[in-house]
C-alpha positions as a printed NumPy array, in Angstrom:
array([[ 67.225, 103.66 , 108.326],
       [ 65.902, 102.667, 111.778],
       [ 66.589,  99.173, 113.07 ],
       [ 62.832,  98.433, 113.075],
       [ 62.308,  99.489, 109.444],
       [ 65.405,  97.532, 108.443],
       [ 63.976,  94.388, 110.073],
       [ 60.647,  94.835, 108.27 ],
       [ 62.451,  95.215, 104.933],
       [ 64.433,  92.059, 105.602],
       [ 61.295,  90.127, 106.53 ],
       [ 59.51 ,  91.302, 103.366],
       [ 62.483,  90.294, 101.223],
       [ 62.815,  86.917, 102.951],
       [ 59.082,  86.243, 102.632],
       [ 59.255,  86.692,  98.858],
       [ 62.584,  84.932,  98.277],
       [ 61.528,  81.799, 100.161],
       [ 57.929,  81.448,  99.01 ],
       [ 55.932,  82.829, 101.912],
       [ 54.349,  86.022, 100.518],
       [ 54.349,  87.492,  96.999],
       [ 53.088,  90.876,  95.758],
       [ 49.776,  90.196,  94.029],
       [ 49.64 ,  90.487,  90.214],
       [ 53.37 ,  91.197,  90.207],
       [ 53.796,  90.531,  86.467],
       [ 51.463,  93.515,  85.916],
       [ 53.475,  95.688,  88.346],
       [ 51.335,  94.603,  91.292],
       [ 48.216,  95.895,  93.008],
       [ 48.581,  98.255,  95.962],
       [ 48.373,  96.624,  99.408],
       [ 47.414,  93.216,  98.013],
       [ 49.464,  90.065,  98.542],
       [ 49.413,  86.368,  97.662],
       [ 50.571,  83.651, 100.049],
       [ 53.128,  81.305,  98.491],
       [ 53.708,  77.597,  98.97 ],
       [ 55.165,  77.931, 102.465],
       [ 53.056,  80.914, 103.458],
       [ 49.796,  79.1  , 102.83 ],
       [ 50.943,  76.173, 104.994],
       [ 51.938,  78.479, 107.854],
       [ 48.662,  80.36 , 107.511],
       [ 46.64 ,  77.143, 107.58 ],
       [ 48.472,  75.966, 110.708],
       [ 47.625,  79.259, 112.422],
       [ 43.966,  78.768, 111.483],
       [ 43.996,  75.253, 112.895],
       [ 45.623,  76.411, 116.126],
       [ 42.941,  79.087, 116.575],
       [ 40.052,  76.839, 115.496],
       [ 40.982,  73.902, 117.69 ],
       [ 41.615,  76.169, 120.685],
       [ 38.193,  77.768, 120.183],
       [ 35.949,  74.958, 118.953],
       [ 37.647,  71.69 , 119.864],
       [ 38.586,  72.699, 123.414],
       [ 35.306,  74.495, 124.22 ],
       [ 32.157,  72.325, 124.054],
       [ 29.971,  75.461, 124.122],
       [ 31.584,  77.06 , 121.033],
       [ 30.665,  75.943, 117.515],
       [ 31.731,  77.016, 114.034],
       [ 30.16 ,  78.879, 111.124],
       [ 31.112,  79.871, 107.581],
       [ 28.827,  82.718, 106.467],
       [ 28.708,  84.177, 102.959],
       [ 30.743,  87.25 , 102.027],
       [ 27.721,  88.844, 100.332],
       [ 24.874,  89.762, 102.687],
       [ 21.584,  91.582, 102.333],
       [ 22.393,  95.331, 102.229],
       [ 20.052,  96.03 , 105.172],
       [ 22.535,  94.054, 107.292],
       [ 24.977,  96.939, 107.044],
       [ 22.302,  99.531, 107.704],
       [ 21.379,  97.718, 110.917],
       [ 24.987,  97.326, 112.036],
       [ 25.72 , 101.023, 111.491],
       [ 28.312, 100.485, 108.78 ],
       [ 26.358, 102.227, 106.03 ],
       [ 26.108, 105.466, 107.999],
       [ 29.035, 105.406, 110.387],
       [ 31.839, 103.138, 109.148],
       [ 34.193, 106.035, 108.519],
       [ 37.781, 107.026, 109.213],
       [ 39.031, 110.628, 109.472],
       [ 41.045, 111.326, 106.312],
       [ 43.676, 114.037, 105.848],
       [ 45.925, 114.823, 102.854],
       [ 49.278, 116.546, 102.717],
       [ 49.159, 119.233, 100.026],
       [ 52.854, 118.974,  99.185],
       [ 53.484, 115.212,  99.11 ],
       [ 49.946, 114.37 ,  97.905],
       [ 49.965, 111.513, 100.437],
       [ 46.827, 110.524, 102.323],
       [ 46.658, 109.527, 105.999],
       [ 44.253, 108.703, 108.801],
       [ 44.287, 111.731, 111.072],
       [ 43.914, 109.673, 114.241],
       [ 46.806, 107.372, 113.24 ],
       [ 49.103, 110.373, 112.716],
       [ 48.317, 111.471, 116.269],
       [ 48.744, 107.936, 117.654],
       [ 52.15 , 107.695, 115.943],
       [ 53.115, 111.   , 117.602],
       [ 52.098, 109.538, 120.979],
       [ 54.235, 106.462, 120.242],
       [ 57.265, 108.746, 119.77 ],
       [ 56.686, 110.26 , 123.224],
       [ 56.363, 106.723, 124.646],
       [ 59.705, 105.98 , 122.995],
       [ 61.289, 108.858, 124.925],
       [ 59.967, 107.379, 128.171],
       [ 61.398, 103.957, 127.26 ],
       [ 64.793, 105.518, 126.572],
       [ 64.772, 107.166, 130.01 ],
       [ 63.951, 103.776, 131.55 ],
       [ 66.776, 102.063, 129.624],
       [ 69.327, 104.683, 130.696],
       [ 68.264, 104.458, 134.337],
       [ 68.3  , 100.663, 134.236],
       [ 71.896, 100.656, 132.999],
       [ 72.9  , 103.265, 135.599],
       [ 71.378, 101.54 , 138.647],
       [ 71.687,  97.89 , 137.576],
       [ 70.016,  95.361, 139.88 ],
       [ 68.913,  98.145, 142.238],
       [ 66.695,  99.713, 139.552],
       [ 63.005,  99.947, 140.49 ],
       [ 61.125, 100.576, 137.265],
       [ 57.745, 101.219, 138.928],
       [ 59.194, 103.821, 141.285],
       [ 61.169, 105.432, 138.457],
       [ 58.061, 105.811, 136.279],
       [ 56.171, 107.332, 139.197],
       [ 58.833, 109.847, 140.252],
       [ 61.149, 110.835, 137.393],
       [ 60.315, 114.427, 136.327],
       [ 60.978, 113.917, 132.599],
       [ 58.909, 110.739, 132.554],
       [ 56.03 , 112.403, 134.391],
       [ 56.152, 115.372, 132.015],
       [ 55.94 , 113.091, 128.968],
       [ 53.192, 110.988, 130.524],
       [ 51.184, 114.159, 131.142],
       [ 51.621, 115.094, 127.474],
       [ 50.318, 111.685, 126.422],
       [ 47.309, 111.944, 128.737],
       [ 46.325, 115.369, 127.412],
       [ 46.71 , 114.307, 123.765],
       [ 44.66 , 111.158, 124.355],
       [ 41.891, 113.101, 126.076],
       [ 41.779, 115.612, 123.232],
       [ 41.798, 112.846, 120.599],
       [ 39.012, 110.953, 122.356],
       [ 36.899, 114.099, 122.658],
       [ 37.359, 114.99 , 118.984],
       [ 36.541, 111.503, 117.707],
       [ 33.509, 110.978, 119.929],
       [ 32.027, 114.388, 119.085],
       [ 32.929, 114.221, 115.394],
       [ 34.788, 117.538, 115.609],
       [ 37.018, 117.059, 112.578],
       [ 38.204, 120.676, 112.702],
       [ 39.686, 120.048, 116.136],
       [ 41.547, 116.978, 114.821],
       [ 43.352, 119.127, 112.271],
       [ 44.015, 121.775, 114.909],
       [ 45.53 , 119.115, 117.193],
       [ 47.792, 117.875, 114.371],
       [ 48.965, 121.451, 113.77 ],
       [ 49.517, 122.202, 117.469],
       [ 51.605, 119.053, 117.874],
       [ 53.687, 120.005, 114.848],
       [ 53.058, 116.669, 113.147],
       [ 54.774, 116.479, 109.775],
       [ 54.188, 114.242, 106.775],
       [ 56.364, 111.136, 107.407],
       [ 57.361, 111.143, 103.715],
       [ 58.122, 114.782, 102.907],
       [ 58.34 , 116.459, 106.311],
       [ 55.726, 118.981, 105.157],
       [ 53.124, 120.36 , 107.587],
       [ 50.843, 121.682, 104.866],
       [ 47.638, 119.739, 105.624],
       [ 44.138, 119.768, 104.134],
       [ 40.986, 119.767, 106.256],
       [ 40.004, 116.467, 107.871],
       [ 37.01 , 114.706, 106.329],
       [ 35.212, 111.396, 106.796],
       [ 35.834, 108.477, 104.441],
       [ 33.539, 105.402, 104.251],
       [ 35.542, 102.18 , 104.174],
       [ 33.087,  99.771, 102.539],
       [ 33.564,  98.382,  99.034],
       [ 30.328,  98.358,  97.039],
       [ 29.322,  96.318,  94.014],
       [ 26.144,  95.385,  92.156],
       [ 24.076,  92.221,  92.376],
       [ 22.222,  91.364,  89.182],
       [ 23.006,  90.799,  85.513],
       [ 21.213,  93.849,  84.109],
       [ 22.506,  97.258,  85.163],
       [ 19.071,  98.879,  85.41 ],
       [ 17.76 ,  96.065,  87.615],
       [ 20.824,  95.533,  89.792],
       [ 20.972,  96.2  ,  93.519],
       [ 23.853,  97.801,  95.373],
       [ 25.486,  95.449,  97.868],
       [ 28.737,  95.47 ,  99.809],
       [ 31.743,  93.268, 100.36 ],
       [ 31.585,  92.581, 104.08 ],
       [ 33.86 ,  94.852, 106.139],
       [ 33.816,  92.349, 109.029],
       [ 32.776,  88.729, 109.567],
       [ 30.828,  89.345, 112.796],
       [ 27.485,  90.222, 111.202],
       [ 27.26 ,  86.805, 109.535],
       [ 27.343,  85.347, 113.039],
       [ 24.67 ,  87.68 , 114.407],
       [ 22.135,  87.066, 111.628],
       [ 22.629,  83.293, 112.12 ],
       [ 22.306,  83.473, 115.91 ],
       [ 18.936,  81.681, 116.075],
       [ 19.807,  79.18 , 113.339],
       [ 22.865,  77.986, 115.28 ],
       [ 21.239,  78.206, 118.707],
       [ 18.186,  76.137, 117.764],
       [ 19.815,  73.532, 115.512],
       [ 22.695,  73.054, 117.925],
       [ 20.445,  73.152, 121.027],
       [ 22.879,  75.676, 122.484],
       [ 22.385,  77.121, 125.955],
       [ 23.647,  80.507, 127.179],
       [ 26.563,  81.064, 127.498],
       [ 27.751,  79.816, 124.111],
       [ 29.917,  81.04 , 121.251],
       [ 30.042,  80.983, 117.459],
       [ 33.47 ,  81.015, 115.763],
       [ 34.279,  81.936, 112.178],
       [ 37.31 ,  82.403, 109.927],
       [ 36.809,  84.392, 106.747],
       [ 37.772,  87.192, 104.387],
       [ 36.774,  90.825, 104.991],
       [ 37.301,  93.914, 102.859],
       [ 37.964,  97.546, 103.759],
       [ 38.812, 100.407, 101.436],
       [ 41.553, 101.652, 103.746],
       [ 42.649, 105.287, 103.398],
       [ 46.246, 104.189, 103.521],
       [ 47.202, 100.521, 103.421],
       [ 50.864, 100.013, 104.285],
       [ 53.466,  98.131, 106.312],
       [ 53.365,  94.953, 104.238],
       [ 50.519,  92.601, 105.27 ],
       [ 49.788,  94.524, 108.486],
       [ 47.091,  96.675, 106.858],
       [ 45.486,  95.455, 103.653],
       [ 42.23 ,  96.033, 101.815],
       [ 41.527,  92.305, 101.604],
       [ 42.328,  90.422, 104.788],
       [ 41.292,  87.451, 106.873],
       [ 39.712,  87.533, 110.331],
       [ 39.324,  84.898, 113.038],
       [ 36.374,  85.971, 115.164],
       [ 34.324,  84.476, 117.968],
       [ 31.101,  85.98 , 119.311],
       [ 30.252,  84.716, 122.817],
       [ 26.611,  85.152, 123.87 ],
       [ 26.004,  85.713, 127.584],
       [ 23.254,  86.673, 130.   ],
       [ 22.794,  90.464, 130.375],
       [ 24.601,  91.729, 133.455],
       [ 27.287,  89.042, 133.25 ],
       [ 29.091,  90.485, 130.223],
       [ 31.918,  92.266, 132.038],
       [ 33.021,  89.192, 133.995],
       [ 33.076,  87.223, 130.732],
       [ 34.956,  90.101, 129.104],
       [ 37.702,  89.77 , 131.755],
       [ 37.799,  85.989, 131.339],
       [ 38.219,  86.194, 127.585],
       [ 40.971,  88.805, 127.926],
       [ 42.937,  86.374, 130.064],
       [ 42.222,  83.349, 127.84 ],
       [ 43.203,  85.128, 124.642],
       [ 46.459,  86.437, 126.094],
       [ 47.328,  82.918, 127.257],
       [ 46.656,  81.611, 123.718],
       [ 49.068,  84.153, 122.235],
       [ 51.8  ,  83.577, 124.774],
       [ 51.721,  79.813, 124.197],
       [ 53.355,  80.555, 120.832],
       [ 56.554,  81.44 , 122.684],
       [ 57.137,  84.809, 121.007],
       [ 58.039,  86.471, 124.324],
       [ 55.695,  87.815, 127.   ],
       [ 57.405,  91.214, 126.761],
       [ 56.101,  91.551, 123.193],
       [ 52.444,  91.719, 124.302],
       [ 50.413,  94.293, 126.159],
       [ 46.787,  95.291, 126.679],
       [ 45.619,  98.676, 125.428],
       [ 42.212,  99.9  , 126.604],
       [ 40.194, 101.818, 124.027],
       [ 39.888, 105.546, 124.739],
       [ 37.045, 106.019, 122.293],
       [ 34.518, 103.177, 122.58 ],
       [ 32.598, 102.134, 119.487],
       [ 28.867, 102.841, 119.522],
       [ 28.09 ,  99.175, 120.303],
       [ 30.564,  98.615, 123.164],
       [ 30.621,  99.154, 126.925],
       [ 34.214,  97.859, 127.253],
       [ 36.964,  97.262, 124.719],
       [ 40.695,  96.629, 124.554],
       [ 43.359,  95.486, 122.138],
       [ 46.084,  92.93 , 122.59 ],
       [ 49.005,  94.806, 121.07 ],
       [ 52.176,  93.153, 119.769],
       [ 55.684,  94.531, 119.331],
       [ 55.887,  94.489, 115.528],
       [ 59.012,  95.776, 113.719],
       [ 57.209,  99.139, 113.494],
       [ 56.307,  99.257, 117.202],
       [ 53.399,  98.124, 119.369],
       [ 50.319,  97.72 , 117.164],
       [ 46.912,  96.058, 117.457],
       [ 46.914,  92.298, 116.969],
       [ 43.56 ,  91.287, 118.462],
       [ 40.497,  93.161, 119.663],
       [ 38.324,  92.073, 122.602],
       [ 35.007,  93.9  , 122.909],
       [ 31.918,  93.8  , 125.072],
       [ 29.393,  94.567, 122.313],
       [ 26.328,  94.627, 124.661],
       [ 23.086,  93.644, 122.883],
       [ 23.449,  96.294, 120.176],
       [ 23.836,  94.001, 117.164],
       [ 21.043,  91.539, 117.89 ],
       [ 18.615,  94.331, 118.816],
       [ 19.515,  96.279, 115.678],
       [ 18.849,  93.231, 113.5  ],
       [ 15.572,  92.624, 115.353],
       [ 14.484,  96.164, 114.563],
       [ 15.453,  96.107, 110.874],
       [ 14.305,  92.542, 110.097],
       [ 11.17 ,  92.388, 112.204],
       [ 12.327,  88.982, 113.535],
       [ 12.932,  88.199, 117.206],
       [ 16.529,  87.266, 118.013],
       [ 16.128,  86.181, 121.617],
       [ 17.045,  83.276, 123.845],
       [ 14.404,  81.574, 125.964],
       [ 15.795,  80.659, 129.379],
       [ 13.771,  77.694, 130.7  ],
       [ 15.133,  78.11 , 134.212],
       [ 14.023,  81.727, 134.512],
       [ 11.054,  81.182, 132.178],
       [ 11.761,  84.342, 130.224],
       [ 13.234,  85.426, 126.894],
       [ 15.966,  88.013, 126.503],
       [ 18.4  ,  89.38 , 123.931],
       [ 21.867,  88.104, 124.927],
       [ 24.86 ,  90.357, 125.376],
       [ 27.983,  89.558, 123.34 ],
       [ 31.715,  89.329, 124.018],
       [ 33.765,  89.442, 120.821],
       [ 37.307,  88.275, 120.214],
       [ 38.624,  89.264, 116.772],
       [ 42.139,  88.651, 115.486],
       [ 43.649,  89.547, 112.133],
       [ 45.148,  86.376, 110.676],
       [ 47.5  ,  88.312, 108.395],
       [ 48.775,  90.383, 111.331],
       [ 49.36 ,  87.221, 113.349],
       [ 51.287,  85.803, 110.383],
       [ 53.485,  88.926, 110.305],
       [ 54.031,  88.849, 114.084],
       [ 55.186,  85.246, 113.886],
       [ 57.386,  85.744, 110.824],
       [ 59.074,  88.902, 112.141],
       [ 59.807,  87.365, 115.543],
       [ 61.034,  84.068, 114.11 ],
       [ 63.42 ,  85.739, 111.625],
       [ 67.01 ,  85.576, 112.923],
       [ 70.419,  86.283, 111.427],
       [ 73.087,  84.334, 113.31 ],
       [ 76.86 ,  84.166, 113.314],
       [ 78.018,  80.613, 114.061],
       [ 81.067,  79.406, 115.979],
       [ 83.03 ,  78.818, 112.784],
       [ 82.439,  82.43 , 111.692],
       [ 79.856,  81.565, 109.03 ],
       [ 76.391,  83.101, 108.964],
       [ 72.929,  81.676, 108.627],
       [ 69.396,  83.052, 108.34 ],
       [ 66.857,  80.951, 110.21 ],
       [ 63.146,  81.101, 110.926],
       [ 62.695,  79.898, 114.491],
       [ 59.029,  79.043, 113.967],
       [ 57.242,  76.924, 116.58 ],
       [ 57.549,  73.37 , 115.257],
       [ 53.768,  72.703, 115.214],
       [ 53.299,  75.707, 112.905],
       [ 56.286,  75.202, 110.595],
       [ 55.263,  74.724, 106.934],
       [ 57.538,  71.686, 106.466],
       [ 58.002,  69.417, 109.478],
       [ 61.107,  67.59 , 108.241],
       [ 63.378,  67.417, 105.218],
       [ 64.581,  64.013, 103.994],
       [ 68.126,  64.375, 102.636],
       [ 70.212,  61.611, 101.042],
       [ 73.842,  62.452, 101.762],
       [ 74.742,  61.531,  98.173],
       [ 72.53 ,  61.177,  95.133],
       [ 73.79 ,  57.627,  94.455],
       [ 74.646,  54.275,  96.078],
       [ 70.979,  53.438,  96.844],
       [ 70.756,  56.411,  99.26 ],
       [ 68.01 ,  58.218,  97.264],
       [ 65.903,  55.05 ,  97.224],
       [ 66.247,  54.618, 100.984],
       [ 65.426,  58.28 , 101.578],
       [ 62.315,  57.976,  99.378],
       [ 61.244,  54.921, 101.36 ],
       [ 61.442,  56.893, 104.635],
       [ 59.529,  59.788, 103.062],
       [ 56.805,  57.468, 101.754],
       [ 56.36 ,  56.008, 105.232],
       [ 56.092,  59.384, 107.02 ],
       [ 54.186,  61.454, 104.42 ],
       [ 50.777,  60.208, 105.64 ],
       [ 51.32 ,  62.014, 108.956],
       [ 53.55 ,  64.994, 108.106],
       [ 54.267,  67.422, 105.284],
       [ 57.844,  66.616, 104.287],
       [ 60.328,  67.77 , 101.674],
       [ 62.835,  65.693,  99.728],
       [ 66.048,  67.451,  98.646],
       [ 69.054,  65.789,  96.998],
       [ 70.626,  68.805,  95.284],
       [ 73.835,  70.564,  96.47 ],
       [ 76.155,  69.907,  99.404],
       [ 74.491,  68.849, 102.643],
       [ 75.448,  72.137, 104.364],
       [ 73.65 ,  74.189, 101.714],
       [ 70.593,  72.   , 102.035],
       [ 70.577,  72.55 , 105.805],
       [ 70.7  ,  76.318, 105.228],
       [ 67.737,  76.175, 102.83 ],
       [ 65.677,  74.33 , 105.395],
       [ 66.746,  76.764, 108.154],
       [ 65.525,  79.637, 105.99 ],
       [ 62.005,  78.193, 105.647],
       [ 61.831,  77.163, 109.299],
       [ 61.937,  73.35 , 108.974],
       [ 62.45 ,  72.013, 112.536],
       [ 64.212,  68.765, 111.557],
       [ 66.465,  67.435, 108.827],
       [ 66.786,  63.665, 108.385],
       [ 70.014,  62.685, 106.615],
       [ 70.334,  59.265, 105.019],
       [ 73.922,  57.999, 104.6  ],
       [ 75.757,  54.725, 104.014],
       [ 75.441,  53.749, 107.68 ],
       [ 71.674,  53.905, 107.224],
       [ 71.878,  51.019, 104.789],
       [ 73.761,  48.973, 107.379],
       [ 71.87 ,  49.604, 110.645],
       [ 68.612,  51.475, 109.836],
       [ 69.725,  54.671, 111.606],
       [ 69.734,  58.249, 110.294],
       [ 71.125,  61.598, 111.41 ],
       [ 68.426,  63.814, 112.927],
       [ 69.45 ,  67.479, 112.868],
       [ 67.655,  70.018, 115.08 ],
       [ 67.11 ,  73.435, 113.45 ],
       [ 67.544,  75.684, 116.495],
       [ 70.519,  74.038, 118.206],
       [ 71.943,  72.441, 115.011],
       [ 72.591,  69.402, 117.214],
       [ 72.779,  66.097, 115.34 ],
       [ 71.62 ,  62.794, 116.845],
       [ 71.911,  59.29 , 115.47 ],
       [ 68.444,  57.723, 115.744],
       [ 66.662,  54.618, 114.538],
       [ 64.279,  55.05 , 111.612],
       [ 61.508,  53.423, 113.648],
       [ 61.582,  56.293, 116.172],
       [ 61.153,  59.108, 113.622],
       [ 57.35 ,  59.134, 113.614],
       [ 57.128,  59.343, 117.412],
       [ 59.796,  62.077, 117.539],
       [ 58.063,  64.226, 114.92 ],
       [ 54.678,  63.675, 116.548],
       [ 55.988,  64.757, 119.947],
       [ 57.509,  67.993, 118.67 ],
       [ 55.288,  68.924, 115.723],
       [ 51.768,  68.122, 116.882],
       [ 49.439,  71.059, 117.581],
       [ 48.469,  69.363, 120.821],
       [ 51.794,  70.499, 122.313],
       [ 50.532,  74.095, 121.963],
       [ 46.929,  73.34 , 122.902],
       [ 47.933,  71.595, 126.138],
       [ 49.453,  74.873, 127.375],
       [ 46.02 ,  76.491, 127.351]])
């Protein structure tokens, strides 16, 4: 088993054991690619939402929020192009009976070639030490250049096939590259065919009178159809943005890799409306702002990179992904797209209503262009969990598993622990908890030895443990234990609120932006 797959398995196991993520409907043997967030998972998820929302809406006076319905008029999806063109290229392996996205199989093959380049870089770095010049090595090493040329040719072929809809050429490319089924190793593939990703249902109580509608495959269209409602009621001036957090649904060909790709997922999207001709400068600005937001989490700058889209969607004139180093390699975390005026014009055409902004300075109306930032909340959750998960060997030879979550995002901010469950210590601990619970989510734990209780809190990522002992009854001090360093300080009870506020407030993250 590869080190990456082993890490993912450990994260999945830890997430279930400690109440972060459960398989959905598990008592009925589960439902494929569907998960429930447990008591700690829902807290972490809500903190991530707050971090995104406050960074978008609270810190930007020209961005406001929206919560649009999941069900929308079916013409919405005709106008957006989803009814006719929201497809993925599907391919089956005849021997394993497994189904895959053809383009993802090819992208995974490219990732393997990139892995060979990285290995060459690692070997050269060890050989030359401080004298190693990575840029020069990548530009001159024959094996690296040969592999880079392979990647370029594959990407060009993939882009050409996808943009032209030549599904036969996609299969031919898979065969020429010798791509095998990851499960069985078989190369016995079916033809490639298109697969629409939208879930449909019926609106109406009588079958003969019901209308076919869809579960939304993205949250963006709810923003576009409400463009004028928000602009007029909020007296918004260009440029301005509309932010939304909500569920979306896609009937994925293959949903896998835990919560990375699911059929029901949550998006955090912001559509930023700008004057035509200014979209690309705003596109660059939002790329920089979104990367800064991610890096403020402290997950390591080396774990992020931009990836420009080779095959632009029909609505875009520029697009890129912020990719993150997940346990299974660099994968998309957030998309940033210059959507032009496609969506608003399409809804104008299909609704017969004008969706334009009147500019009083220029005394003219126009359809704004749009810059979109769209991040998968579940993917962000996985990125954070996988990076925070650590197995450590301590100085005394013992081991611990700890989630080094950023303190402002941790589900529980502090655990209140009476050293003994007697001698008035539980009552004093409860008094401290009752005083702090109005400002922080805390946990009281009096069961087991203090060391075991510390380990439980380490495993769920609690930044601080507050231990109440007999000295507390004498001088109003407690032991404050820090999760990451395991350092223990003797502090006055009166200082606890200020200490927790300093370290656990979201403002400590927001001020880095």
